[in-house]
Backbone bond lengths (Angstrom), bond angles and torsions (degrees), N, CA, C in turn:
res aa  C-N    CA-C-N  psi(-1)  N-CA   C-N-CA  omega(-1)  CA-C   N-CA-C  phi
1 X - - - 1.512 - - 1.469 110.61 -
2 X 1.508 115.44 163.85 1.415 117.99 176.77 1.490 112.86 -57.18
3 X 1.178 121.02 -33.06 1.457 122.44 -177.98 1.511 110.76 -59.06
4 X 1.408 117.50 -46.05 1.410 121.24 176.86 1.519 110.55 -67.21
5 X 1.334 119.53 -40.73 1.358 118.45 -179.30 1.545 113.13 -67.68
6 X 1.297 116.65 -38.49 1.346 125.73 177.24 1.702 112.69 -59.69
7 X 1.373 108.23 -36.58 1.434 116.76 179.99 1.609 112.83 -69.85
8 X 1.282 105.45 -25.23 1.537 114.60 -177.96 1.575 106.90 -86.96
9 X 1.372 113.78 -45.63 1.511 114.14 177.70 1.414 114.87 -61.23
10 X 1.365 120.26 -45.17 1.372 124.22 -174.01 1.592 113.53 -88.74
11 X 1.216 117.10 11.93 1.434 120.60 -179.36 1.528 106.56 -102.79
12 X 1.461 111.87 143.22 1.418 113.95 -176.00 1.500 114.44 -68.22
13 X 1.375 124.20 114.49 1.464 123.34 -179.63 1.527 113.75 -51.99
14 X 1.211 116.80 -26.75 1.493 122.95 -175.44 1.535 111.84 -82.57
15 X 1.318 115.66 -13.48 1.479 121.05 -174.53 1.581 108.83 -117.33
16 X 1.363 112.83 120.22 1.490 119.51 -179.29 1.456 108.46 -129.61
17 X 1.422 111.62 175.29 1.381 119.82 175.17 1.468 113.77 65.55
18 X 1.437 113.14 -122.36 1.488 113.27 -179.73 1.569 114.20 -95.33
19 X 1.361 116.93 9.95 1.481 121.15 176.09 1.572 105.93 -71.33
20 X 1.380 111.08 153.13 1.364 119.27 179.76 1.655 113.12 -67.20
21 X 1.301 112.37 139.89 1.450 116.80 174.60 1.554 110.89 -91.40
22 X 1.366 116.28 172.53 1.400 119.26 176.69 1.529 110.62 -68.71
23 X 1.326 118.22 143.25 1.354 127.34 170.37 1.540 114.65 -94.13
24 X 1.256 120.39 176.36 1.433 123.43 178.70 1.509 104.28 -67.85
25 X 1.312 120.56 -38.54 1.465 124.26 -178.26 1.504 106.60 -60.59
26 X 1.317 115.71 -47.40 1.479 120.01 -176.46 1.623 110.03 -57.76
27 X 1.262 111.98 -44.41 1.551 119.78 177.40 1.421 108.06 -62.75
28 X 1.324 120.17 -41.70 1.468 121.89 -178.02 1.580 112.27 -65.18
29 X 1.330 115.00 -33.53 1.499 119.75 -179.81 1.601 108.93 -75.93
30 X 1.250 116.20 -15.33 1.521 118.65 168.11 1.331 120.95 -79.74
31 X 1.279 115.25 -20.05 1.483 121.03 -170.57 1.580 114.97 -112.06
32 X 1.341 113.84 -28.60 1.480 118.19 -172.51 1.557 106.50 -134.77
33 X 1.374 115.52 154.45 1.490 115.90 174.01 1.450 109.79 86.81
34 X 1.386 116.79 173.25 1.514 126.95 176.02 1.440 111.78 -95.94
35 X 1.296 115.79 165.69 1.425 122.30 175.75 1.370 108.21 -68.54
36 X 1.404 121.47 -41.48 1.451 126.98 -178.74 1.436 106.76 -141.74
37 X 1.462 114.87 150.26 1.458 124.76 -176.45 1.589 103.38 -64.13
38 X 1.196 119.75 147.88 1.535 128.37 176.25 1.489 109.01 -73.44
39 X 1.172 116.02 158.68 1.532 120.57 162.44 1.493 109.01 -84.07
40 X 1.230 115.33 120.98 1.548 118.82 -177.90 1.470 115.21 -51.13
41 X 1.294 115.24 132.14 1.490 114.19 -178.63 1.489 112.95 -68.87
42 X 1.398 111.64 156.11 1.513 114.49 -170.46 1.482 108.47 -104.77
43 X 1.341 120.63 -10.28 1.594 119.83 179.87 1.514 104.68 -132.05
44 X 1.260 116.37 166.15 1.400 127.97 -178.17 1.560 109.61 -73.85
45 X 1.264 117.39 -34.20 1.484 123.05 176.11 1.502 109.78 -60.81
46 X 1.338 115.63 -52.55 1.436 124.88 -175.89 1.603 106.36 -62.55
47 X 1.284 120.10 -43.05 1.521 120.21 -179.26 1.551 109.77 -69.53
48 X 1.285 115.59 -39.41 1.584 121.70 -177.04 1.467 106.88 -63.82
49 X 1.367 119.52 -41.13 1.619 119.81 -171.87 1.546 105.25 -77.17
50 X 1.410 115.07 -36.20 1.511 109.02 176.94 1.553 115.59 -71.51
51 X 1.266 113.92 -30.56 1.492 116.35 178.85 1.534 115.25 -67.20
52 X 1.354 109.67 -39.88 1.486 118.27 -173.86 1.652 107.02 -71.56
53 X 1.396 110.51 -27.61 1.489 114.39 -178.75 1.529 106.75 -80.73
54 X 1.232 123.80 -15.91 1.435 128.71 -178.99 1.528 113.37 -92.23
55 X 1.300 116.96 3.35 1.521 117.99 -177.98 1.499 112.76 -61.05
56 X 1.281 117.90 130.48 1.489 125.88 -179.82 1.489 114.30 90.42
57 X 1.434 116.86 2.94 1.424 118.15 177.18 1.520 109.60 -88.07
58 X 1.386 111.27 -179.07 1.525 115.16 175.38 1.542 110.04 -76.61
59 X 1.414 114.72 158.43 1.483 116.28 -171.21 1.584 113.18 -61.04
60 X 1.364 116.02 -35.61 1.403 115.03 174.64 1.460 116.97 -55.06
61 X 1.327 112.73 -49.09 1.546 119.81 177.88 1.494 112.10 -60.38
62 X 1.279 116.63 -35.08 1.561 124.00 -177.92 1.613 103.65 -67.09
63 X 1.273 115.66 -45.99 1.470 122.13 -178.18 1.495 111.98 -66.30
64 X 1.404 111.91 -32.84 1.469 118.36 178.97 1.544 105.75 95.00
65 X 1.456 118.41 40.51 1.363 115.22 -177.03 1.555 111.52 -139.03
66 X 1.301 117.35 162.56 1.432 124.55 171.69 1.536 114.14 -71.65
67 X 1.216 115.16 151.88 1.584 111.97 -175.93 1.453 114.89 -71.64
68 X 1.436 116.21 -10.69 1.428 117.74 177.33 1.501 112.45 -99.56
69 X 1.245 113.28 22.51 1.601 116.29 -173.21 1.522 103.74 -79.29
70 X 1.274 112.27 157.94 1.437 120.10 -172.08 1.605 110.89 -80.04
71 X 1.272 119.56 163.33 1.509 122.12 -178.48 1.633 110.02 -63.20
72 X 1.382 105.96 -33.00 1.617 110.45 177.65 1.525 108.66 -66.44
73 X 1.294 119.14 -41.79 1.436 118.94 -177.87 1.492 113.94 -62.30
74 X 1.383 112.88 -41.27 1.481 117.95 178.70 1.568 109.77 -60.68
75 X 1.294 123.22 -44.36 1.497 129.00 173.90 1.458 107.21 -58.41
76 X 1.324 121.10 -48.17 1.410 126.39 -171.98 1.527 108.62 -61.75
77 X 1.344 115.51 -50.85 1.401 119.18 -175.12 1.555 112.13 -70.49
78 X 1.332 114.46 -34.81 1.475 112.95 174.76 1.511 115.11 -65.46
79 X 1.271 120.11 -46.29 1.500 125.38 -177.68 1.524 107.16 -60.67
80 X 1.282 119.86 -44.89 1.539 123.31 -175.52 1.529 108.42 -60.93
81 X 1.370 117.60 -51.09 1.472 123.79 -177.30 1.528 106.98 -73.82
82 X 1.351 124.79 -35.11 1.398 119.79 -177.66 1.466 110.32 -66.21
83 X 1.287 116.60 -32.98 1.529 123.97 177.69 1.463 112.56 -59.73
84 X 1.371 112.73 -40.05 1.505 119.89 -174.08 1.494 111.88 -78.04
85 X 1.353 122.57 -31.04 1.412 125.69 -173.33 1.535 110.20 -111.14
86 X 1.230 120.50 4.37 1.509 119.19 177.44 1.462 111.78 -59.57
87 X 1.363 115.88 128.82 1.564 113.27 -179.95 1.420 119.78 -55.81
88 X 1.313 119.56 -23.09 1.487 124.24 171.50 1.524 115.04 -65.50
89 X 1.344 111.96 -30.63 1.538 119.63 -177.31 1.500 111.10 -96.31
90 X 1.338 115.32 -38.62 1.481 123.65 -168.42 1.534 106.49 -117.30
91 X 1.390 112.60 116.01 1.405 119.55 -176.97 1.528 110.99 -99.60
92 X 1.386 120.51 2.81 1.466 125.11 -179.74 1.554 108.45 -64.46
93 X 1.293 115.83 141.58 1.381 121.31 178.68 1.590 111.37 -64.79
94 X 1.279 114.12 122.21 1.580 116.98 -177.42 1.558 108.71 106.59
95 X 1.344 117.30 -3.90 1.540 118.62 175.39 1.471 109.29 -69.66
96 X 1.223 120.30 -37.31 1.470 122.36 -178.34 1.458 111.61 -67.04
97 X 1.262 116.67 -41.91 1.516 125.27 -179.28 1.560 106.04 -65.43
98 X 1.372 115.97 -45.79 1.526 117.49 179.17 1.521 112.00 -64.49
99 X 1.385 118.54 -34.48 1.499 122.43 174.28 1.545 107.84 -61.05
100 X 1.223 119.24 -48.45 1.444 122.62 -172.97 1.634 108.28 -63.52
101 X 1.398 114.82 -40.76 1.482 119.99 179.48 1.626 105.45 -63.21
102 X 1.246 118.60 -42.64 1.440 120.49 -174.07 1.588 107.01 -72.23
103 X 1.191 117.05 -41.78 1.531 122.09 -178.81 1.577 109.61 -61.01
104 X 1.303 114.83 -48.58 1.436 118.49 -178.71 1.588 113.62 -63.28
105 X 1.293 116.91 -32.15 1.542 123.84 173.65 1.465 106.56 -70.49
106 X 1.223 120.12 -41.15 1.410 116.71 -177.49 1.595 118.32 -71.32
107 X 1.376 108.83 -26.29 1.473 120.29 175.77 1.431 110.77 -66.07
108 X 1.368 118.88 -33.46 1.492 125.93 178.73 1.468 114.48 -69.34
109 X 1.301 117.19 -39.93 1.569 118.74 -169.75 1.523 107.61 -136.92
110 X 1.316 121.89 15.06 1.420 124.71 -177.64 1.505 111.80 -69.05
111 X 1.359 116.91 -39.84 1.525 125.32 178.78 1.504 108.52 -100.74
112 X 1.300 115.39 142.49 1.453 123.53 -174.38 1.583 110.98 -55.15
113 X 1.372 118.46 -41.58 1.498 120.49 175.94 1.412 113.66 -67.58
114 X 1.273 120.08 -43.41 1.402 124.55 174.47 1.603 114.68 -60.02
115 X 1.284 112.02 -41.47 1.393 121.99 178.30 1.635 107.59 -62.03
116 X 1.293 113.79 -50.34 1.483 120.86 177.93 1.496 114.48 -51.83
117 X 1.429 114.19 -40.56 1.438 125.46 -178.20 1.529 105.64 -69.77
118 X 1.309 121.08 -44.68 1.420 122.08 -176.58 1.505 110.58 -66.42
119 X 1.341 119.74 -43.98 1.432 124.87 -179.64 1.509 111.47 -58.33
120 X 1.399 113.77 -46.57 1.353 122.92 -178.54 1.570 113.43 -64.63
121 X 1.300 113.59 -37.85 1.530 121.87 177.42 1.526 106.17 -69.79
122 X 1.270 119.48 -37.44 1.463 119.92 -173.95 1.530 106.84 -75.62
123 X 1.285 121.06 -38.31 1.593 121.98 176.50 1.505 102.39 -59.04
124 X 1.346 122.24 -54.83 1.348 124.11 -167.08 1.558 108.62 -60.23
125 X 1.331 119.66 -40.50 1.414 122.17 -177.61 1.560 110.12 -73.67
126 X 1.289 116.08 -27.92 1.472 123.66 174.86 1.508 108.74 -72.46
127 X 1.300 120.26 -39.34 1.442 120.22 178.21 1.461 111.74 -68.99
128 X 1.334 121.07 -38.14 1.444 128.63 176.90 1.428 108.42 -62.09
129 X 1.289 123.48 -42.42 1.438 130.75 177.26 1.492 112.27 -66.81
130 X 1.329 114.37 -40.47 1.445 118.81 172.96 1.501 115.88 -65.50
131 X 1.272 111.71 -39.12 1.581 117.72 -177.37 1.560 105.34 -71.50
132 X 1.378 121.74 -35.13 1.355 120.79 176.54 1.563 111.92 -70.87
133 X 1.265 115.32 -38.92 1.530 114.21 173.75 1.491 116.39 -68.62
134 X 1.398 113.82 -31.01 1.386 115.55 175.42 1.659 107.41 -70.11
135 X 1.111 117.78 -45.89 1.491 116.95 177.80 1.511 111.52 -59.52
136 X 1.274 120.22 -38.43 1.554 122.38 179.12 1.526 103.18 -68.85
137 X 1.256 123.17 -33.96 1.447 124.14 -178.63 1.507 111.00 -67.72
138 X 1.375 116.46 -41.42 1.384 122.50 177.78 1.468 115.51 -69.71
139 X 1.370 113.28 -33.66 1.458 119.69 172.94 1.546 112.78 -62.54
140 X 1.277 113.92 -44.79 1.493 122.42 -178.74 1.505 108.75 -64.31
141 X 1.328 115.64 -41.78 1.475 125.81 174.23 1.417 117.02 -57.11
142 X 1.308 110.27 -43.65 1.470 118.39 -178.07 1.602 109.17 -72.30
143 X 1.348 115.46 -38.89 1.401 118.38 171.87 1.504 116.52 -59.68
144 X 1.302 114.55 -40.49 1.564 119.83 176.06 1.463 107.12 -62.76
145 X 1.392 118.39 -45.93 1.461 119.93 -173.36 1.423 109.38 -63.56
146 X 1.312 118.73 -36.09 1.460 120.67 -178.35 1.457 110.30 -75.06
147 X 1.295 117.56 -36.52 1.541 115.18 175.04 1.495 112.19 -68.29
148 X 1.256 120.46 -32.47 1.500 125.92 173.50 1.528 111.49 -61.95
149 X 1.381 110.90 -46.10 1.501 113.21 175.71 1.422 122.26 -69.49
150 X 1.339 114.74 -24.83 1.475 120.82 178.59 1.507 108.74 -100.52
151 X 1.330 115.10 43.80 1.561 121.54 170.20 1.555 106.24 -121.09
152 X 1.356 114.27 146.43 1.378 124.36 172.14 1.477 115.47 -113.45
153 X 1.356 123.39 120.91 1.475 121.61 175.72 1.476 111.65 -62.42
154 X 1.394 117.93 152.49 1.398 122.79 -173.37 1.431 108.18 -129.14
155 X 1.352 121.62 118.78 1.545 124.71 176.12 1.502 106.96 -68.52
156 X 1.199 125.47 -33.45 1.492 126.00 -176.66 1.442 115.45 -62.71
157 X 1.396 109.68 -60.09 1.638 109.08 -178.31 1.437 109.91 -108.26
158 X 1.352 119.56 15.27 1.524 124.71 172.93 1.501 112.37 57.30
159 X 1.302 117.61 18.15 1.380 126.86 174.78 1.485 115.85 -102.27
160 X 1.375 113.64 -163.08 1.505 114.86 175.46 1.550 103.56 -133.27
161 X 1.427 115.67 148.88 1.406 119.04 -179.40 1.598 102.89 -126.80
162 X 1.317 103.59 156.17 1.547 112.36 -172.17 1.551 104.63 -84.31
163 X 1.302 114.64 145.52 1.460 125.43 170.78 1.612 106.31 -117.60
164 X 1.346 114.41 137.10 1.382 117.00 -174.30 1.479 110.70 -106.18
165 X 1.341 124.23 122.04 1.478 117.96 177.88 1.558 113.57 -68.22
166 X 1.213 115.32 141.74 1.519 121.16 -177.11 1.514 108.62 -122.86
167 X 1.334 107.49 135.53 1.528 113.72 -179.40 1.468 113.33 -74.44
168 X 1.209 119.78 79.74 1.536 120.62 177.09 1.434 110.60 -137.22
169 X 1.330 115.70 135.67 1.574 117.81 -179.30 1.536 108.51 -73.67
170 X 1.242 118.01 152.76 1.489 119.49 -174.62 1.587 110.06 -69.74
171 X 1.337 117.90 -34.35 1.390 119.38 170.00 1.509 126.35 -59.20
172 X 1.322 110.84 -12.30 1.532 116.89 176.30 1.522 107.95 -147.15
173 X 1.393 116.74 53.75 1.475 120.53 -174.31 1.551 110.72 -87.37
174 X 1.304 115.02 -38.41 1.529 117.11 -168.66 1.591 110.10 -97.84
175 X 1.224 119.92 132.43 1.480 121.72 176.46 1.468 105.38 -86.78
176 X 1.320 116.96 136.16 1.516 127.80 -177.33 1.488 107.75 -116.94
177 X 1.278 119.76 111.20 1.461 121.14 177.08 1.581 116.09 -69.21
178 X 1.225 112.67 -27.87 1.489 118.87 -179.04 1.531 106.78 -70.21
179 X 1.262 113.96 -48.53 1.600 119.21 -174.85 1.593 109.19 -89.42
180 X 1.282 116.02 -12.95 1.463 118.78 -177.83 1.492 112.23 55.34
181 X 1.342 113.43 44.17 1.442 121.89 179.65 1.481 109.81 -154.44
182 X 1.349 120.30 178.32 1.533 124.27 174.85 1.496 107.69 -106.58
183 X 1.348 107.74 135.31 1.437 121.11 173.37 1.543 116.65 -104.92
184 X 1.245 113.63 156.06 1.582 117.51 179.38 1.519 108.33 -66.48
185 X 1.321 110.94 162.71 1.493 123.44 176.95 1.500 112.69 -129.04
186 X 1.283 112.85 146.40 1.505 116.38 176.86 1.559 112.11 -105.93
187 X 1.233 119.63 163.88 1.436 128.27 -173.71 1.641 103.82 -58.43
188 X 1.345 111.19 126.89 1.495 114.64 172.73 1.585 105.42 95.48
189 X 1.228 123.37 -6.39 1.582 120.21 -176.90 1.463 108.32 -74.32
190 X 1.369 113.82 140.41 1.467 122.43 175.74 1.453 106.00 -126.97
191 X 1.276 117.66 133.25 1.455 125.36 175.09 1.512 113.28 -147.80
192 X 1.366 115.95 174.22 1.404 122.94 -175.37 1.523 110.86 -124.19
193 X 1.190 117.80 151.88 1.494 120.97 173.61 1.489 108.41 -141.18
194 X 1.398 117.93 135.02 1.401 116.34 -177.11 1.560 104.38 -118.18
195 X 1.403 108.57 161.90 1.402 122.01 176.41 1.444 114.55 -132.36
196 X 1.368 127.40 -179.84 1.386 131.32 174.98 1.498 107.68 46.83
197 X 1.320 121.51 56.95 1.397 126.69 171.69 1.482 112.08 62.02
198 X 1.389 116.34 32.43 1.480 122.47 174.31 1.562 115.93 83.51
199 X 1.353 109.39 6.25 1.520 109.67 177.58 1.498 114.87 -83.24
200 X 1.237 114.08 -23.74 1.561 120.21 -175.89 1.524 110.90 -114.47
201 X 1.394 113.32 111.72 1.490 113.68 -179.21 1.508 111.51 -107.87
202 X 1.306 113.21 147.18 1.477 122.16 175.85 1.585 106.27 -125.13
203 X 1.269 114.84 135.85 1.534 117.91 174.83 1.466 112.00 -110.62
204 X 1.282 117.10 138.23 1.437 122.00 -175.11 1.571 110.24 -128.19
205 X 1.274 115.52 164.68 1.403 122.54 179.48 1.539 110.84 -152.20
206 X 1.322 119.15 147.93 1.429 119.36 169.17 1.482 113.00 -106.68
207 X 1.330 113.19 105.71 1.510 126.42 -175.57 1.398 113.10 -121.48
208 X 1.305 118.12 127.96 1.450 127.52 -178.20 1.567 110.22 51.04
209 X 1.288 112.26 46.58 1.487 113.49 176.22 1.538 114.58 71.56
210 X 1.214 117.70 11.70 1.540 118.21 178.67 1.531 106.80 -132.11
211 X 1.332 109.16 156.60 1.550 116.54 179.99 1.571 103.43 -94.73
212 X 1.303 119.44 138.85 1.377 124.67 177.77 1.540 113.47 -135.45
213 X 1.241 116.12 145.63 1.546 120.51 174.96 1.457 102.27 -89.65
214 X 1.309 118.29 118.94 1.523 121.93 -178.68 1.550 109.27 -121.55
215 X 1.351 113.81 36.98 1.484 122.65 179.17 1.498 109.60 -59.73
216 X 1.340 114.07 -41.49 1.562 118.57 -176.49 1.545 109.27 -62.29
217 X 1.286 113.64 -47.19 1.483 122.28 -179.45 1.512 111.66 -63.01
218 X 1.411 116.47 -36.40 1.369 120.42 -175.21 1.548 113.33 -70.15
219 X 1.297 110.91 -22.09 1.564 114.26 179.73 1.479 113.26 -58.60
220 X 1.375 114.13 -27.92 1.405 118.73 -176.41 1.574 112.61 -91.01
221 X 1.385 116.62 -5.12 1.444 122.95 -172.14 1.561 107.24 -127.04
222 X 1.289 124.31 18.50 1.346 121.91 -175.69 1.514 112.95 -59.14
223 X 1.319 120.92 -28.37 1.475 126.41 -177.42 1.531 108.34 -64.26
224 X 1.382 116.48 -39.70 1.435 120.35 -174.57 1.494 109.51 -74.45
225 X 1.348 118.72 -21.56 1.435 121.69 -170.85 1.557 109.90 -118.41
226 X 1.396 116.76 20.13 1.338 116.93 -171.96 1.443 119.21 -64.14
227 X 1.392 116.81 -16.32 1.446 125.91 -179.76 1.496 113.54 -89.63
228 X 1.311 116.78 -4.78 1.451 119.00 -169.89 1.629 102.61 -72.51
229 X 1.338 108.94 145.14 1.514 120.31 174.40 1.488 110.26 -108.19
230 X 1.303 115.47 144.43 1.527 122.57 -178.76 1.449 104.77 -83.86
231 X 1.358 110.47 150.33 1.472 121.09 178.53 1.430 117.76 53.63
232 X 1.401 118.03 31.52 1.384 126.58 -169.16 1.603 109.57 -71.85
233 X 1.254 117.70 155.89 1.468 120.91 176.71 1.534 109.50 -79.08
234 X 1.315 119.84 -34.83 1.550 123.36 -177.60 1.565 107.43 -114.78
235 X 1.256 111.31 164.90 1.471 123.32 -177.45 1.520 101.90 -106.18
236 X 1.312 117.47 124.64 1.452 120.91 174.00 1.540 114.73 -117.32
237 X 1.339 115.63 4.78 1.494 113.29 177.55 1.543 107.96 -135.77
238 X 1.325 112.55 150.51 1.456 122.57 177.67 1.532 112.80 -125.73
239 X 1.333 112.21 154.58 1.413 114.46 179.21 1.594 102.72 -130.45
240 X 1.302 121.94 145.41 1.397 128.23 176.50 1.468 111.76 -71.88
241 X 1.284 119.61 137.27 1.531 124.40 179.83 1.594 106.13 -141.40
242 X 1.323 111.46 164.20 1.433 118.26 -177.56 1.486 110.73 -60.71
243 X 1.425 119.56 -39.60 1.361 124.91 -179.92 1.552 112.99 -66.12
244 X 1.353 109.01 -34.16 1.550 117.04 175.65 1.439 105.85 -63.21
245 X 1.340 122.81 -59.60 1.407 125.31 -176.15 1.443 116.11 -55.42
246 X 1.460 117.90 -42.82 1.369 116.08 172.47 1.536 118.91 -60.53
247 X 1.365 112.36 -40.26 1.480 125.66 179.76 1.642 104.14 -55.16
248 X 1.376 115.92 -48.83 1.430 120.73 -174.95 1.609 110.81 -69.55
249 X 1.293 114.87 -40.14 1.501 117.29 177.69 1.567 109.63 -67.24
250 X 1.244 119.23 -31.72 1.561 121.55 -178.41 1.581 106.53 -74.95
251 X 1.318 122.20 -38.00 1.378 123.68 -179.28 1.574 111.20 -74.16
252 X 1.327 114.89 127.49 1.461 116.71 -177.11 1.504 112.06 -71.80
253 X 1.295 120.10 -28.74 1.501 119.94 -172.04 1.485 111.21 -96.09
254 X 1.419 118.53 120.06 1.415 119.23 -176.12 1.598 109.25 -76.70
255 X 1.323 120.46 153.84 1.387 126.89 -179.77 1.474 110.36 -73.79
256 X 1.341 118.95 171.98 1.429 124.71 -167.56 1.559 107.30 -65.85
257 X 1.309 117.09 -37.86 1.528 120.35 -178.12 1.525 109.63 -62.74
258 X 1.445 114.33 -42.37 1.378 117.13 -177.82 1.489 116.76 -70.21
259 X 1.272 113.92 -30.00 1.475 127.24 -179.95 1.542 106.28 -69.33
260 X 1.246 118.19 -45.09 1.429 125.38 -177.69 1.580 109.19 -65.74
261 X 1.284 113.03 -47.15 1.515 117.66 177.33 1.527 109.77 -60.53
262 X 1.349 118.36 -49.53 1.383 119.60 179.04 1.564 111.49 -57.38
263 X 1.381 123.91 -42.09 1.385 124.17 179.65 1.569 107.49 -63.62
264 X 1.310 118.32 -41.06 1.491 120.08 -176.75 1.520 111.87 -65.27
265 X 1.374 116.17 -38.81 1.430 121.34 178.16 1.584 112.21 -65.22
266 X 1.315 115.01 -45.19 1.481 120.67 -178.96 1.515 113.12 -67.84
267 X 1.328 118.47 -23.64 1.543 122.58 -178.43 1.412 106.93 -92.52
268 X 1.284 128.26 -7.65 1.424 125.75 -176.48 1.582 111.09 -76.91
269 X 1.262 121.17 145.61 1.291 129.48 -178.46 1.543 112.17 -81.00
270 X 1.274 124.06 169.35 1.404 123.34 -172.01 1.518 111.23 -65.57
271 X 1.297 115.41 -28.51 1.504 123.25 -177.39 1.497 109.44 -85.69
272 X 1.323 118.78 9.53 1.503 122.47 171.63 1.555 112.36 87.97
273 X 1.385 117.68 -4.11 1.454 115.70 175.84 1.551 112.30 -95.82
274 X 1.403 110.11 153.79 1.456 114.96 -176.26 1.541 106.66 -79.94
275 X 1.453 110.56 138.29 1.553 115.55 179.86 1.513 109.22 -76.79
276 X 1.432 119.39 -12.60 1.380 116.86 -176.65 1.494 112.92 -120.56
277 X 1.536 112.47 23.00 1.434 116.31 178.34 1.570 109.68 -83.49
278 X 1.304 113.06 168.63 1.610 119.74 -176.33 1.424 105.97 -72.62
279 X 1.432 115.27 151.86 1.446 121.35 173.47 1.411 106.76 -83.15
280 X 1.347 112.60 155.71 1.599 124.70 -179.87 1.476 106.86 -112.95
281 X 1.335 117.01 153.62 1.395 124.43 -178.72 1.553 108.60 -62.68
282 X 1.386 111.62 132.49 1.559 114.98 179.59 1.465 111.26 91.27
283 X 1.216 124.42 -5.84 1.437 127.54 179.98 1.511 110.94 -91.27
284 X 1.240 116.76 157.74 1.489 121.03 179.80 1.466 112.95 -69.60
285 X 1.284 122.13 148.94 1.405 125.98 -175.41 1.561 103.43 -77.68
286 X 1.298 114.09 146.10 1.401 121.47 178.00 1.492 108.08 -66.84
287 X 1.366 116.54 133.49 1.474 125.32 -172.96 1.536 106.65 -97.83
288 X 1.201 119.99 154.88 1.413 128.38 169.82 1.567 108.98 -70.12
289 X 1.303 116.48 157.86 1.471 117.06 -178.13 1.629 112.00 -63.29
290 X 1.405 110.05 132.68 1.440 111.72 -178.94 1.464 114.54 86.86
291 X 1.218 120.86 -10.23 1.542 124.86 -179.57 1.509 105.55 -91.65
292 X 1.413 113.16 123.06 1.360 124.18 -179.88 1.488 112.38 -124.11
293 X 1.377 116.86 169.22 1.532 121.13 179.75 1.498 107.04 -68.03
294 X 1.286 121.77 -40.72 1.477 125.60 -177.73 1.641 110.33 -62.90
295 X 1.270 114.28 -46.19 1.531 115.90 176.43 1.503 114.54 -59.38
296 X 1.311 115.89 -34.27 1.452 121.93 -178.80 1.555 106.60 -67.69
297 X 1.235 122.98 -44.08 1.509 129.39 -174.41 1.601 105.38 -62.40
298 X 1.294 112.36 -48.99 1.528 121.22 -173.48 1.553 107.64 -63.76
299 X 1.345 117.57 -37.14 1.532 119.74 179.94 1.509 108.29 -68.51
300 X 1.306 117.99 -45.43 1.566 119.72 178.25 1.545 114.54 -60.55
301 X 1.210 114.77 -35.09 1.531 117.10 174.82 1.412 117.37 -68.55
302 X 1.326 114.71 -37.21 1.591 119.12 177.71 1.452 104.77 -70.04
303 X 1.312 123.66 -39.19 1.510 125.32 176.46 1.513 111.83 -54.48
304 X 1.293 120.05 -45.78 1.473 122.24 -175.33 1.592 109.11 -67.20
305 X 1.418 112.31 -37.55 1.597 113.42 177.55 1.472 112.49 -63.41
306 X 1.312 117.20 -34.83 1.352 117.37 175.48 1.514 117.30 -65.01
307 X 1.246 117.72 -33.72 1.529 127.71 176.89 1.486 111.50 -61.05
308 X 1.448 110.41 -48.15 1.501 115.60 179.46 1.467 112.47 -59.25
309 X 1.260 116.04 -44.06 1.500 121.47 -177.05 1.505 110.26 -59.95
310 X 1.230 119.29 -39.29 1.410 121.29 178.79 1.521 115.38 -80.28
């Protein structure tokens, strides 16, 4: 709710747990008024120049006060400056305008009830602005999240390519030129469609139960898909997706390719060579278990001794 959001926005990010959060007064101090009360001007010219420069600012700033100043200070600062810039006392050009600026500011916060209304209105306006900024921030964040989600990593250029969501139902995702209709697609399917007599190709994939245009990503992988035909009746290429991986992990039985890879890895020797691979010309013959080069030499020497004895 906005109450929760407001409590987060208007709370001091550096203060947590049992430390005090910002109050409405703290927030008011950050939006209107000065950081410190001014030193009251000594001359009419000085007061006039300052007031003319403050035109359009909030009443606290025009009077030269902090937003948490007392009602007595508001009256004091008004009377002192009004005396200096009053047209009857100050004949300088601009004095009348400065007096009007000062008088309008005092009208807004000179009385406690009017001051309370001004402060309340300022807080409401600030909260609305904060809510608008927060909504804008969420919108930008959502856009960035969507952009990040709709990118595909590329092994060729080590970058990322954009995938564009396409409004197509899964049951009629692929166009088939042979049947002149659209066929359904399965998770991980990759296919191509051509337009303008085959001069313009688009590549699509069904990933995470959505159809995406992956033409940009395909530009880096044309070599792998060079035999793909556009508007084909069947799908001959697949691409890994999160849904595909989750589906495989949930299924207890590995597919044939995974089984073959597992058998090959388990049969590999420590040096990385397969123990059941074919022998190559010039290589040593495979020996029976326990048979070594040293054992062979000892056996031959023993045989020669027996011949000498006979």
